[in-house]
N, C-alpha and C positions, 0 to 999 in steps of 0.2 A: 268682482270677478265671479264667473259662473261656478257653481258648485261642482267639484270633480265628479266625473262619472265612474261607476265601479269598475275596477280593472278586470281584464279577462282572466280566466283560470290559468292560461299560459302567460307568464309575465312578459314575454316579448311578442305576444300575438296581437295584432292590430285590431282595434275596435271596428265594427261595421260602420260604414259611412254611406252617405247618399252619393248620387252620381256627380254632384257639382264639386269641382275641386276646392272651392272656397268654403264649402260647408264644414270642412274639417279644421278650418283655421280657428285658433283659439284666440279671440279678441275680447276686448273689454266691453261688458254689457252696460246698459243705461243706469243700473242701480249701483254699480261699482264706484267707489270714490276715485278709481283710477280712470274714470270715463275720459276717453280722448275725443278729439274733434275730427277723427279721420273721416267719418261719414259725411259731416257737414262740409268739410273741405272738398270732398270728392263731389258732392252734390253741386257745390259752387263752381268747381272746375268743369264738371260735365255741363252746366247750364251755359258756360261760355263757349261751348262748342257748337251751339245752334247757329247756322249760317243765316243770320238775319239780314247781313249786309255783305257786300263784296269784300270789305276788309275782314269781316268775320270769316268769310269762306276761305280766304287766303290763310288766315290763321289756322283754321281747321286743317287745311291741306298741309300746312307746315308741320302741324302736330302729327298728322298721320305719317308724313315722311320721316319725322323724328322718331316716332314710335316703330316704324318699319326698320329704321336703321338700329334702333335699340334691339329689336328682335333678332336682327341679322348678327349684331355683335354678340348677343346672348347666345345665339346658336353656335357661333365660332368658338365662344369660351367653353360652352357645355361639351363640344366635341373633343376639347382637350382633356376632359376628365377621363381618367382610366388608362391614359397611355403609359403611365409609369410601370416600372418593373416590380416595385415593392409597395407594400401598404403604406409606407411613409410617402412615397411619390404619389399615390392615389389621394391621401389626405391633403397634401400640398396642393394639388390640382383642384380639389373641391373647394378648399378654403380661398384659393386665389380667384376662382370663379365667383364665389360668394361675395368677396370684397369688391370686385370689379363690377358685377351686374347690379348689386344693390348699392354701389357707392358708399361702402361701410368702412369705418375705421379699422375694424378688427373682426376676425372670424375664428371660432374654436369648433373642434369636432370631437365628439365622444363616441367611441367604437365599443360595441357589445362584446364582451369576452365570455363565451359560454362555459369555459372551464371553471372560471371563478364567479360567474354570475354577477359581474360588475361592469360598469362603463368606465372606459379608460381614455384619457386625454394626454397626449405626449407632445402635441404641436400647437402653435398658435400662428396665425397669419395676421400681421398688422401693417399699417401704412406709416411711412415716415413723411410727415409734412403733407400727407394726403397724396403724394406722388408715388414714390418707389414702394414696392411691396417687400416685405422682409419676413421670412419664416423663422420663428424661434422654436427650438427643441428644449422644452423645459422639463424639469423632473415630473415623473408621472403623477397625474391627478386621478384618483380613483373615486368614482361616485357610486354609492349603493343605489340601486333602482327603487328607491322608496317614493311613495306618492307625495310625501310632504316637502320634497325639494323639486326645483323647476325641472332639472334634467330627468329625474325619476317620473315626474308627472307626464311629460311629453312622451317618454318611453312607454309608459303604461297605456295612455289613452290614444297614442298615435295621432295627436292633434297638434296643429300649429298654434304656438302661443306668441302674440304680438303685443308688446308694450311700446307704443309709438314714442312716448315721452315719459320720463320718470321724474317723480317729485320726491321731495324729502320725506313726506309723510307716506310714501309707498313701500318703505323698507320692509314692513311686516308682511307684505303681500306674497313675496317669493323668496325662498331660501337660495341665496346665491353664494353660500359659503365657499364653494368650489373656486369662485373668483378670488376670494381672500387668500385661499391656500396657494393658488397659482402666483398671486402677487407676492406672497411671502417667500416663495421658492425662487422666483425670478428677480426679486428686488424691485419690481415695478408697480406703479399704482394705476388701477383701472377705474376711470370715472364713467359711470354708466348713465347715458341720457335716454337711451331707448334700445330695445333689442328685439329680435325674433328668434324663437327656438322651434326647429322644425325636425320631425322625425325622418329617418332614412328607412324607407319601406321597400322590402323586396317584393317580387311578383307573387310569392306565396303568402303574402300578407304577414310576414314576420318583420319586426322592427330590428334593424341592424345597427342603429346608432342615432345620434341626435347632432344636428348642425345648429351653431348659434352664430348670429351676427350682431354686432354692437355699433351704435352710433353712426348716424349719417355724417359724411365728410363735411358737408356744407353747414355752416352754422344755421341754427333755427329749423333746419329741414328735419322732417320726421318720416318714419316708414309709412309707405302707402299700400293700397290695395295691389297696385302692380308689383310691389316688392313681395307681397305675399304670394302672388301668382309665380313670380320668379323663383322664389325660394323652393316652391314645390317642384318646379321643373329641375332645379339643381338637385333636389332630393332624389328625383327619379333617375337622373344620370349617375348620381353617387351610388345609388343602389346596384345599378348594373356594374359599376366599376368594382364595388365590394364583392359582388357575386363572382365576377371573373377572377379577382384575386384569390378569394377563397377557394375556387375550384382548382386553380393552379397550385396554390399552397397545399391543399389537401392531397392533390395528386403527387406532389414532390414528396411530402411527408410519407404518404402511403408506400411510394416507391422506395424511399430510403429505408423505412422500417422493414419492408418485406425483404430488401436486399440484406439488411443486417440480420434479419431473422433466419434467412436461408443460409447465410454464411455461418451463423452461430449453430444452426441445426447440423450442418455438415461437420462442424468442428466437434460438436458433442457426440455425433454418431460414430466418430472414430475412436472414442475413449472406451477402454476395456476395464477401467477401475471404477467401481461404484462410487467411491468418495469423489473422484474427479468429475464423474458425471453430475453429482449433486452440487459440487463446487461450481462448475461451469453453468449449471442451470441457475444457480443464485446470481452469478455475475450477469448472465443474460437477462433474468427477470428484472433486476434493478436497472440495467441499462435501458431496456426497451420500454419498461413501464414508468420509469422515473419515480419509483416509490420509495418512501422512507424506509420501509422495512419489508423483508421477505421471511416467512417461516415455512419450513417443511415439516409436515406431520407424517410420520410413518405408521401405517395401520398394522396392528398386531392382531391376527385373527385367531379364533379358536381352532384347535387342530383339526377337528372334523367338520368344520363348518365353512361353507362357501359364502354364507350370509355373514355380513360384518357384525359380529357379536363381541368383538374384542375391545381393545383400547387404541387410543392414538398416543404416539410418542413423539415429543419434539426432537427431531434429528438435527435440525440446524436452524438458527434464527439470527436475525440481525437487529431485533428490537428488545433485546434484554430478557427473552424468555429463558426459563431454565432448561438447559439442554438435558435430555434424558427424562424429563418429567412426563408422566403418563396421566391420562384421564379417560373416562368412559366416552364411547362415540355417541352416547345419548346426550352429550353436553355440548353446548356451544354451536357456533356456526360451522366450524370445521368438522365437527361430529356429524352435523346434519348432511354436509356434502359427502362425507365418507359413507354414511348409510345409504343415501339416495343417488349418489353420483351426479347430482345437479350442479350447475354453475350458478353461483350467487354473486351479484354486484350490488352492494348495499351502500346507498348514499349516506345514511344516517344510522350507523350501527347501534347507537344508544336508544333508538326507537324500536329496535327489532328485539322482540322478547327472547329470541334464541341467543343473543349476544351476551357473553359473560365478561363483565367489566372488572373482574377481580385482578387480572394481570395488569390492567392499565393502573389500577390503584397501587399495586405493589411496586411497579416500576416508575411511577410518576409520568406515565405516558397518556396521550389522549388519541383515541382512534376516531378519525373524522370520517373516513371512508375505507371500504374494504372490498376486495375482490378475492373469491375463493373458488378454486378449480380443482377437480379430482385428477389423479394420475392413474390411468388404466394399464393394466398388464394382463394380456390374455382375457380381456373382457371383464376383469375384476379390479375394483378400486384397490390399489396398493398404498397410495399416499395421497396427500392433500397439499397443494401449494396455496398459500395465502399471502396476498399482497396487501399492504396497509398504507394509507395516506399518500395519494398522488401528490408529487411535489408541484407539478405544473397545472394544478386544477383542484377544484373542490372534491371531485370524485372521479372515478375511472369510467371511460366511455366504452362504447361498443367495440371499438378498435382494439382497446386494451384487452378486452375480454377474449376477442378472437385470437389475438396474438398470444396471450397466455395459454389458450387452449392448444394452439399449434405447438407451443413450447412443451406443455405437459405431455402431449402425445409423443413427441420426440424423445422426452425424457424417459417415458415408459418403455418405449422400444429400446432405448440405450441401455436402461437398467436391465432389461431381459437379456440383451446381448452380453452385457458385462457378467451377469450371473452365469450364463452359459459358458462364456470364455473361462471364467474362474473355476467352474466345475471341471472343465477339461484339463486346465492347468493343475487343479488339485489332484485329479486322478493320476496325471502323469507323475506328479511329485510323490504321491502315495506309493506308486509303483517303484520309484527310486528308493523311497524309505524301506519298503519291503525287501528290496535288493540288498540294501545296507545291512539290515537285520539278519538276512539269510547268510551274509558273509561273516557276520559277527558270530553266529551260532555255528557256522562250519569251520571256523578257524579259532584256535586258542589265542588270546591276546591278554595283555596286562589290563589292570583296572583303568589306568590312565587312558590307554588307547581305546578302551571300551567307552569311556566317557566322552572322549573326543569324537568318536563315531556317532554317538548319540546326538552330540551338539551339531555335527554336520547334518544328520537326518532332520533335526528340528529346524535348522535353517532352511532345509528345502521346502518344508511345509509352510512356514510363516516368515514373512519379511520382518526382522526385528533386529535391533542392535546388539542384543545379548541373549544368550540361553545358558541356563545352568541345570545340571543334574546333581542333586544332593542325595547321598546315601544315608540311611538312618541307622544309627547305632543305639539300640535301645538300652544296651548294658551301661554305657557311659552317658545316656541321655543326651545325645547330640546328633546333629547332622554334619556330614563332612563331604568335601569334594577335593579331588586331586588338582594341583596346580601344575605339577610335572611329576615325573617318576619319582617315587618315594618322598614326595613333598605334598602334604595336605593341608587343608584349612578346615577348622572345626567350628561350629556354632552350636551353642547349648539350645536344647529344645525350649521352645517358648520365646526365644530371642530373635528379633527380626521377623521379616515376613516368612522366609523359609522355615524358620524354627517354629513359628506359629502354626503354619499349615502342617508341619510334621507332628505337632503335638495334638492338634485338634482335628485334623482331617478336613478342614474347611477348604472350599474353593474360593480363592480371592481374586477378584478382577478389580483392579485399583486404577482409576484414571490418572490420579497424581499421587505418587508415593509420599510426597512431602506432607500430604494431608492425612496420611495413615499414621496413627500414634506410635505403632511398634516399629515403623521404619527407622533405620539407623543412618542419619545423615552424615555421621562422621566418616563413613566409607567414601561418600562423594567428595567430602571436603579434602580427604587425604589424596584422592586419586584424580580429582578434576572432572570426573564424570558427573552427569546430571541425570539421575533416574526420574522418569516421569511415569509412564504407564507400565503396570505390572500385571502379569497373569501368572498365578501360582497354583498348582494342582497336585494333590498327593497321588502317589503311585502305590497301588494296593496289590498285595500278593494274590496269586491266582487261587490260593487254598480257600477253604471254608471260612476260616477266621477273618480274612481279608485285613491282614496286618499291613500297617504303613511301611513300606520298605524303601521308599524314596520320595523326593519332591522334584518336580519339574518346574522351572521358573523362567518365563520369558520376560524380557525388559525392553521398553520402548518399541512399540509396534510402529512400523514405517509404512507409508503409502507410496505410490509410484514416484512421487516427487522427492522422497526422502524425508518428508516431514513426519514428526512423531504424532501418532493418533492413539486413542484408547483401543484396547482389545474389544471385540464385539462378541455377541453370542455365537456366531459362526466359528470364531476363533476358539471359544471355549469348548465347543463340541469337538472341534478338530483335535485340540490339545488333550481332551479326555480319551478320545480314540487312540491318540499317540501313546498315552499313558497305559492304556490297556494292552497295546501291542508291547510296550516296553516291559511291562511286568512279566510277560512270557520269556522275554530274552533275559531279563535280570535274574530269573530263577536259575539260569545256567551259570550266571557270573557271581552269585552271591558268595560262593565258597572262595573264589579268587579274591573277591573284594574283602571278605573277612580276614583273609590271610594278610593282605595288604595293610589293612587297619591295625591288626595286632602287631605287625612288624614295626609300623611307625610308633605305636604306643610304647614298645619296649625300649626304643632308643631314648634313653634318658637325657641325652645331650640336646635332643631337639626341643626347641622352644614351642610350646603349644600356642598356635596362633588364634587370636580371637577374630571375630568377624570384621574388625576394623582394619585388618591388615591386607585386605585383598587388592592385588595389583590388577589393573584392568586394561590399560591400552593395548599391550600386546595380544591379549586374548581376544579383545574386541576386534582388533584389526584382522586377526587370523580368520574370522568368520564373517567379516563385513561383506555385504552382498553387492554393494555398489562399487563401481570402479573408482580408484583414487582420482581425485581431481587433478593432482599433479601428474599422474600417469597419462591421463587424457590430454593434458596441456603439452607435456613433453613429447608425446607421440606426434604432435602436429607442429611443434615450434622448436625442435632441437636445432642448436647452432652447430654443433660438430665437435665440441671439446670431448676428448677421450679420457675417461677417468683412469687412474693408475690401476694396475692389476689387483694390488691389494685391497683397494676399495671396491672394485667390482666384484671381488670374491667374498665380500663381507655378507653374512646372512642378515637379511632385513627382517624385522619383526621379532627377533629373539630377546633382544634387550627389553626389560621392563622399564618403562619410562613414566614418570609421574608428571602431572600437569605443572608442577612448580620447578621442574628441571629446565635449565637454561637451553639445552639442546633438544628440547621438544620439537618434533618435526611438524611444524604447523601446516605445511602443504600436504601432509598425509592426513589431516583431519577433515571431517565433514563439517558442513555448515552447522549442523545440530550439536556436534561435539564442541565446536567453537563457542556457540551461543550458551551452551550449558556450562562450559569451563568458565566463561565470563561471569556468570552468576556465582559460581562456586568461588572464584577469585575474590569477588566483593565480599562474600561471606567470610573468608579467611581473615579479612580485616575487621570483621564484625560491623561492616557498613550498614547492612540491611536493618539490623536491630537498632543501631545508634540513631539512624535517620528515619526509622519507621517506613522503610521502602518494602512494598509487598513484592513477592516473587513474580506475580503477574505483571506488575509495572516494569521489573527488570527484563522480563522476557519480551514484553512489547517493545521497550526501548532498543534492545540489541536486534530485535527483528526488524524495526524501522531503520536503523543504522545499517544493517546488512542490506536491505533493499535499496537503500540510497547510494551505496557504493556501486560504481560501474564496473562492467567486466573488462577492465584493462588488463594487459599482460602483467603488470607489476602493481600499479597503484589500485589495488582492489581490496576486498574485505579480508583476504587471507594476510595481506601486508598489514592491514590495520590491526588485526588480532596478533600478529607477530610482535609488532611494535608494543601493543598493550601487554603482551606476555613478557617482553623484556623489561618494561618499566615495572611491571608487577614483581619480577625477580629481584630488581635492584631495590625496590622499596622494602623488601624483606630482609635487607642487609642489616647486620648488627652495627655497622659503622655509621648509622644515622642517628642523630640525636632526637630532639623533639619534633614530632609532627602530630597535628591534630586530625581528627577524623574527617573534617571537611577538606582539609588539604589533600589527604590521600584520595578521597572521592574525586576531587577536582582534576588531579593530575591523571587518574585512571580514565575518567571521561575524556579528558584532552587526547589521551593516547588512542583510544579507540575511534575518535572522531577527527583525528589530525589531518586525514586526507579524504574525508567524506565528500562524495560527488566530484572526485577528482576526474578531469576530462581526459587524462592520459597524455598530456603535454606540459611543458613548463611555463614559467612566467614570461620568459622571453618570447615564446611563441604567441602568448596572449597579447603582449604589447605589439608585436610585428603585425598581427592581423587586426589590431584595433578592435578587439572582441567586446562584447557587451560587458563582460566582467572587468576588462581592462578600463573601460570607460566609467563603470560604476565605482571602482575602487582607485581611480587616478593613478594607475601604473604602479602602486605601492603594495608589495607583498600580495599580489592579486589573488592567487589561489588560496593562500593562508587565510586571508580575510574572508574569502568566500566559504572556506571550511567552517570558520567560527560562526558565520551567519546560518549555515545549514544545520550545524550542531544545535544551536539555540532554537531553531525552527522545530526540530525534533523534540527538544526538551520542553518547549512551550506547549506541546500537546498534552492534555491532562492524562491520557492513558499511558504516556511514556516519559513523564516528567519525574526523573530521579531526585530532582531538587525541590519537589513540591511541599515537603514538610520543613524545609529550612526557614530560619528566621530571616528577616529582611538583611541583617548584617551578615549572616552566614552565606546567603545567596550572593550578596555583593562580592564577598571574598571568593567565592567559588567561581563566579563569572570572570573575575579578574584574573584568576590563576589559569583558567581554561584558554582565555583569549591570549594572554601573554605566552603561555607555553606553546601553543599552536603557532603563533607568529614566530617563535624561535626556531621552528623547523624550516624556515625560509633560508636556503643555502646562501643567500647574500649576506645573512647575518652571522654566518659561521665564524668568520675571522674575529669579529667583535666579541662574540661569545667565548671564543678560545682565549683571547687576551684577558677577558674578565677572569676566567678560571686561573690563568697563570699567575694572577696577583693574589690568590688566595692561599692561605697556608694549608698543609696537608690534612690537619685534623678539624677544619672549620666546620664541615658538615656533621662530624661526630659530636661537636660541642654546641650545636644549635640548641636553643631553647625557646620558650614562648616569647621571650623579650628580644630575640634577635631581630635585626632589621628586616624590613619587608624586602629590600633590595637583595639581601642575602637569600631569603626564601625564594624570590622570583629567579634568581641566578640558578638555584638548585633545581627547581622544577624545569626551567628551560633546558638545563644541562642534561637531565635524566631522559627527558622526552627526545631531545636531539640525539642522545646516545642510542636510545631505542630505535630511532629512525634510521641510524647508520648501521645497525647491527646485523644486517642481512649477510655480510661478509665476515662476521665474527662468529661463525658456526662451523660445525664439522663439514669437511670438504664437500661431501655429497650434497648437503643441504645448501651450502653456500653457492655452489655452481647452479642449482636450480634457481635460486634467487637472481644470480648474476645473469643467466640466460633471459629471464623475464625483463630485467632492466634493459638489456641490449635490444630485445625485440620492441620494447616501448620506445626507445630512442630511435630505432630504425623507422618505425611508423611515423614518428614526428619528422624525421629527416625527409622521408618521402613526401609528406604533406607540404613541407616547406619547399621542396624542390618543385612541386606541382604548382605552388603559388608564386614562384619566383622569389622566394625569400632566402637570403643567404643561409646556409646550413652550418651550424657550429662545428668546429673541427672535431671535437670529440664524439660527434654524432655521425660523422661522415664514414662511409664504407665499412659499416659494422657487419655487413653480411659476410666479411672475411673473418674466419674464426681467429686468425692470428692477430688481426687488427683489433677485434673485440676484446681478446685477452689482454692485449697491450693497454687499451683504455681502462680495463679493470685494475691492472697493475698500477697504473698512474693513480687511480682513485685511492688505492690502499696506500701507496707512498706518500701522497701529498695531503689527503684528507683523513682517512680512516685511522691509520696507525698513529700519526702524531696526536690525534685526539684521544685515541684509546689509551695511550701511555699516560697522557696528562690526566684523564678522567679517572683511571683506576688507582692513581696515588691517593685519592680520597677514601678508597675502599680496600685497604690492605688485607682485610680478613674475609673478603668475598671471593671464595674459590671459583665461582662461575666467571667472574670478570677476569681473574688471573688466567684461568684455563682458556678463556675466549681469545686472549692475546696469543696464545699458542695457535689457536685455530687461524687467526689472522696471518701468522707467519706460514702455516701450511698452505693457505689459500693463495697467498702471494707467490709461493714457490711453484705452485701449479700454473698460475698465470704466466710467470717468467718462462717456465717450459713451453707452455702453449702459445707464447707470442712469437716464437721462432718457427719458420717452416720446417717440415720434416727433412726436406732435401738438404737444407743447410746443416742441419744436425748430422746427417749422414756423411756430408762432405767433411765436416769438422772432425767427426769420429775417425773417418778414413785418414785424414791428415795426421791425427795423433798417433794412430797405429803405425803409419809410415815413419813418423819420427822416432817412435819407440824402437822400431825394427832397425833403424839406422844407428841408433845408440847401441843396440846390442851387438851390432856388427862392427862399429867403430867406437870404442870406449873413449877415444880422444875427443869426440864430439860432446860426450857428457861433461867432460872437464871444461871444455870451452864454454858450454852452455852455463855451467855453474859460475865461471868467471864473469860472464856477461851479466847474469842475474845479480851477482854480488856487486 
């Protein structure tokens, strides 16, 4: 074999060649042990062409005709190359032409992938019995373009290699490992007798791939010079086909990416919330660039410097960087971009001296490629976007750079617009705050009303779930706040966050209160609230001594979507300005406040409340900034049921409700409140500590569950949380004997996941439509089995796995309970479960112990989850009707879909747009399903006041439906008839006697 020539500096640049097409053919030299007899055979063949006789002349003419026919056939086959619409079609036509023109058994093609810098082969063309061609798509074979293997050598040198016939002692000459790999993947054996490997070279002298053909179809036939000439012609046509396909593919990709970018830029330009701009920028960057990670660095400048002399702070990251961490802009690649405004696309970050690999080592990450782009605002760098590790290639290309630059420009403009918008809004809100304070100063009011006005003003300034104003009593060394007139809550100085600020004067901005050592979790545990972000600032007197006279505390900062976020520096400045204004107003109120405090202190009968007694839900709802989800729903989907006057006249929001109360109005809760209450409920059973579950895991789990529930009228996340809450209330009953921690965790997970990913229709609809789920689960408890599968899909993710620290036996027990409990919510199993309960004695659950049968435990878990699932009509009338309307609306939607598909509509779902008909259906549900079950179930819990009270709710709700199921005209007619009868009785007493006799 000739010694390999040095490769070009560009790995896929073809080596210079002479004009002769055969000079580039890589054949066997005279000194090689692989020497072939091609030359001798060709010479012998060419000597026979000399027309020494008439017979010889005829033979020569026949040969020329044959060769002309071969050329014609070759041309026809070559013209077929490149007519396919896809790269796979182009590969197939090239290999088909190779097999036909060279009379070869098999052909393979390796295509250059510039993104990964490898050669890929995904198809093979072979002949069956040397007649029919068959293309196989085998698992992808990847060949590194190294010079020590055959494919890599041809790719580097751009020369044709021909081995006309292969011998046993030739194995060491060429590395053909890729053939063995292909054979292992396809389960077939390739015997190589001879082969040709040829480069596919474009018009600009770049190598696009390598074509290989193996084994002549006729026994003992070997590849000839004519075959070498033919493979070069095939290569040229293949090059054109690849070039055309690449151009079309590149144009399509460019168009698609630009359309996506334009749409996203339009989307981001409409945002007025800075966090939303950043979030959408992240989503777009990852989507467009297909990068493993995106990090946004915010530039913090020196106050009097337009030159970047400050620091970079990590505002958002998807690669494990510590959010909020700062470092000098003189460090790292991001720092260089922030200083210079340059765009950097680095293919090997570890070889760049500016790259800081510390973060990689700490996070166990490896940065392979990096793209860093500045974000400009009014000509100055304000941030840096950094993309890491392109998923679909070794490094980012020029298109990626341009797209990220376009996106960064749009982000800079949107951030400026958002800042301007917020400044205008803030100015308007500040004017409203000033107006409130002026009214407070101009009118005398009680301390409680003053605090309420301050809370109202604070809610105007910042979107947050709660705000509190604590007044400081230095004499008793405590801070206090009014809950209502003549009713206060006191906290000792130094206790809790507010007490700490009142004692020290520190400004506290806490991203997660649970990580602050002085935060008192018992408040959240008793109220069901989840405190996350906290901003607490002292209010100083306006005198010279600057005494602390109060503390303002904001809890759970909200963005435009209602998600809880940390308070930022702008919020701190705004709150401090608010505190300064407040101190002026408080100077006028301190006398009134002192009198109120002393009056309360003198009442010996009053129990001094500690900070653990704070009721929260009514206060939080009074100042909630977002519209209730149930209000929005009912405004659009009201059925027409009219509440009784006494219910309509009830004042909502006055009653203080705890998260553990049975009649908690779940529909009035925000998603954040439900997610936080979920974690609090688990902590009340000590489940997080018992099973080493981190708060972050709980929040990720419940967030994934909430996202997976669909926006159905009834079967949605609100319904899931209501069932969870009902099961939680039952599990707290004193009438339950032994339950271990794993069992409690399992049934609570089953409750929150029991309808996850519910499509909004029942099992009958799935069967009738032969849906994918019906086929998958063989028409057996279709939706319930689907809920189980989706629930464990969420639990199988490491970030949301609540069961990750259980032993193998504990996990098996939990999985069994979750599956059996969810399957029990199938209404087709209601009768069987009811009969099972009827056979049990009243005290069976109270006497349960660890040795009780698994069947008893399973029956218990199935029963309480089924009870929770039915409990929507076992609530106060106002709440029950809200749930009832949602059920009716979901039934109506299914009935309409069935009618549109020509599927028979179930009788109980028909004509539900008529409110009387809808009420009658609900009445039937209570008569035949709910009340019989409820009476049977509560006999096991005689000491549970919630369940006993809920039976009264059931009767109230049924009475309403009975009344609502009759048309108003009929009621008026009956009332008129009764009045007429009474009038006749008064005028004719004998009629009364006759009536009594008949009734007797």
